[in-house]
N, C-alpha and C positions, 0 to 999 in steps of 0.2 A: 460426398461433399468436395468441391474444388479444395486443396492444398494450396496458399498463399507462397511463395516463392522464400519467403524467412523461415516459413515453418521446412519447408522442403530442404532450406539449408539445414537448418539443427537437426533434423531426421539423418541426414548424408554425413555429418561429421560426427556425429553420433554413431551411425554405420561404420565409420573407418575409426573409431576409439582416440579422436581427437578432443581434447579439450576448449571448451570455447566459454565465452562469455556471451549472454545475451542481454540485450537492453529494449524491452517492447512498450511503447507510448499507449494511452490510453485507446486510441482511437485506431492506431495500427496503420500509422502513414508514414512513420519515419522509424522504422525499427533497424536496430543493430544488432547485429551477429559476426563475432569477434573469433577468431582462436586466439588462444591465451599467449601462445607465443608472438603474436603480432604486438599485442599489449606489453610485454616484457619488451621487447624491444625498444618502446616510444615512450615509457613509462614515466620518464623525466618532464615530459609533457605533456604526457598524453592522457586518457582515462586511466583512473585507479578507482579501486574496489576491497572489499572485506566483506567476505562473507562466511560469518564464523570463522571456520581456520584456514579458508582460502582468502589469501589476498595476493593484492601485487604489493610492489615496495614503495613505503612510504617513508616520510622525514617527520618525526615525531615532534610535537611543537606543544608548548606549556602555555601559549598565549590563550589571556582568556577575551572571553565574546562580551562587548557591552554594545546593546543596540536600543534603539526605540522604535515604536510599531505606528506605523497609520493606519488602521483596520477600516474597513468600508464601515460607515454608520449603521447604526442598530437599524432605521429606517428603511435604507437599500437591502437590509437582509431580509427586514421583515414582507418585504416585496416579494423577494423569492420563497420566505416561507410559507406566506398566504398563496402562491401559487401552486406549492407543492400540497397544502391543506387542500385546496381545491380538487386537486387530479385526485387525492386519498379519496375525497365526499364522494366523487364521480366514479370511484371505484378500477379507477385506472392504475394506482398504486396502492402498496400499503407502507412499503418500507422506500425512503429516496435519501439517499447520502446527499446533501446539500452543501458545496463548496465554494468560497470564496477566495482571494487574495488578499494579503496584509501588505502593506509595504512596511519595508526595513531599513531604519537609516543606521548609519557609522558600523556598518559592518568591514569587515576586513575581505580578501579574494577569499573566493570560493573554494581554492585550493585548502589556504591558512583554516577555513571554518571544516576541511574535510579531515584536516588532521589533527583537530582539536575533538572534536566531537565524540562521542563514545555511542555506538549503537550495535547491534549485533550484525544489522545491514548496510555497509554505506558505499555511495558510489559516487563518484565525482567525473562528471563530463565537461570538459575545458570549452568555458564561454556559454555555457548552456546552465547545468544545475549542480546541485550538489543534494543527497538524502540521505537521511540516515533513518532506517527504518527500524521500528520495535516487531516489526509482524511479518512472519515467514508466509508465503502464498503457498507453495507445495515444496515438498521431498520425495524424492525417487530414491528409492534402494532397495536391491535383490529384489525387483518386482514390486515391490509395496510401496503406494502411492499415500501420502500424509498431507493434511492441509491442517491449518490452525488458525481458523477467522477469529478476528480480534472485533470485538463490539460491546462500549459499556468504558465510560472512562469517568472517575470523581477524582476532587481534591483531596489527597491523602492527609490533609493535615486536619479535616472534619472531621468530629467527636465520630467514632464508630464507622469511621468510612467504609470497610471494607463490608462489613454488616448490611451499612446503609446501601451501596450498592447492589449486592448480593438480592434484599429484599425489594427493589425499586421494582415494581410494576411494569413501567414503563421499560427499561432498559431490560428484564425478564422475557418480553416478548420480544422487542428490537433484536436480542442474543438469539432466542432461539427461530425467529425469521430467520436468519440469516443462517447458522448450521444447518435447518432445513434445506434451503437456498445450496449450500457447500457440498451437503450429504446426497443433492440429488445431482450438482454437477458431477461428484466423481463416479456416480453410476454411471455416468457416459462412457467412461473409461475403463471402468473397474469394476468387480463386482462382491458380495462379499462385504460391505460396506458399512462400519460402525462407528459409532463416536465414542472413541475411546475416553476421552476426559472433559469432562463438562462443566464450564463457565470455573474456571481454575483462574486466579489474581495474581498478576505479576505488578512488580512496583517501577515507576522511572521518574529519577532522582532528573532535576533542571535546578538552572541558578536561582528561577525564581520561585518553583514550587514543585513538589513532590505528586505526581498521579498514581492513582493506582487503576490498572486494567484488567477488563477480563476477556478471556480467550478459551478457545475450545480443540480438542483434537481429534479426528478425522482420518480414517484409514480404509484404505480398500486394495485388493491385489488386480493388478492391471489385468486388461483382458490381453489376448495373445496378439491380438493385432494391435496394441498400442506399447508392446514391450519394446527397449530400444527406439524409439520417435519419441523424443519430446518435444517436437517442432508440432507435431500432430496433436499430442497431449495440450499444448498451449493454445492450438488453436481451436480447440473442442472445449477450451475453460473459461478463456476470457472472454470479455473483462471479468473480471474478479468480484466476485458476488457481495463480497465483505464492505465494498465502498462504490457499490452499485446502490443494489436496492432488490426487493420483489413484486411483481414479475421480473424477472431481469429484463427481457426484452424488451418489454413497454417502457418499464423506470430506464433506462438507458435515454430510450428515444426523449424523454421528457428531462433528462439531464440535459441533455442539446439543446432543447429550446430555453429552458429555466436559467441555468445558469450563462452569466454575465459574456464567459468564453470559454475556448477550447482546454481542456484538460492539459492537451500534451500528453508530457510525460508523467505529470502528477496522477497518481492511482493505476498507473501502467504497473509492470512487473519486470525486474530485472533478475538474474540469477547466472549461474557457472554450472558446467556439465563438465567432471572432471575427469573422463574419459570413461567412468562407469557409471556412476550417480549424480543426482543432479539436485540444488538448494535453491532457492529463489525466496525472495520478497515482495511485499506490495510495495511498489512507489510511494506513501506517505512520508510526512514530516519533512518537506523538498522545499528549498530556498532556491529560487530561480535568478538566473541575471538576464535584466532587458535592459534596453536602450537607456532607461529613466534610470535604473536603480534596481535592489535587490526586492524583491518579492517573494514570502511566505506563502505557501497553500493548505488550507486546512478545511475541515469540516464536520458535520458529523449526520448521524440517521435522524430521519425526521418519520414520527407516526403520527397515527390521532391521537394518541395523550401527548403528545411535544406542546411546549410551551415556547414562544420566540425568544424571549429573553433568555431563559436556560438554556438555550439550543445554542445563542450567540454568545454567551457567556464559553461555552465548549468551545466555542472555533476560536474563542481568543487564549483558552488556555493550551490550547494544543499550537501556539505560534511559542516556543520554544527552543532551545538549542543544549542537548544535552550532554553536558562536560563533565 
């Protein structure tokens, strides 16, 4: 397997014990791999990030974020949804994450958004995007690799929301599919892969509503050939299974034909290697800066049980800024 230049760079920096940030777009056509020292030298006007306890210097803000949104119409969404359902009936996929952009009006700058929002994984790329992700991708510590696929969302204000989410057959099947996919992905680079925690619930609070989301925890022991080679690991695992579908290769091909625009950095992966260990996140919950304004990217998993109106509402529910 040929290792691309960005993965070789990650492996080389890790071999030298040099901490670095990596930002890998979905299509892997414009990746960033940057030593942390370089980011620290230009943090006032450059990239800023927060990954759990590792972060660049930031200036906290108390500004509230108010905005209006212009989503794609239900008719536009239904057109893509019907294409997915056709592919499911043909047996080409059985889970596909369908994503669209929503224009956001009245937002401050991306940097101000970064300073205000609260999330375990945040990243600001000047002139490009800000991401505030709740979903960890993989962590690597002492030769153990872990991943935490997140699949399943519900309005926390609904009666018995947690019980409803856990009992929903569609959500159960979708989550099981993603866990199986990620378990198989980890098996590419590790052994003794186990599901350590299955379908646990976390809560996300937004100014509009609170959401419950369902995740699982999977781990494995890195194979000797992948120890201290984070670039080779990312090359083997990407794109992330939780935001593509299954079977992954064919589903990614379908995504590129059904979705109306390339994903770019949305649903890619970013993370930090601290000189020894690695932590990373899936780049969901993203606001992009384009020539005509700001756009929020969101989506959800489609299965044969999906209903277009419900999936469209989930896409809308995920357009938020967690303050």
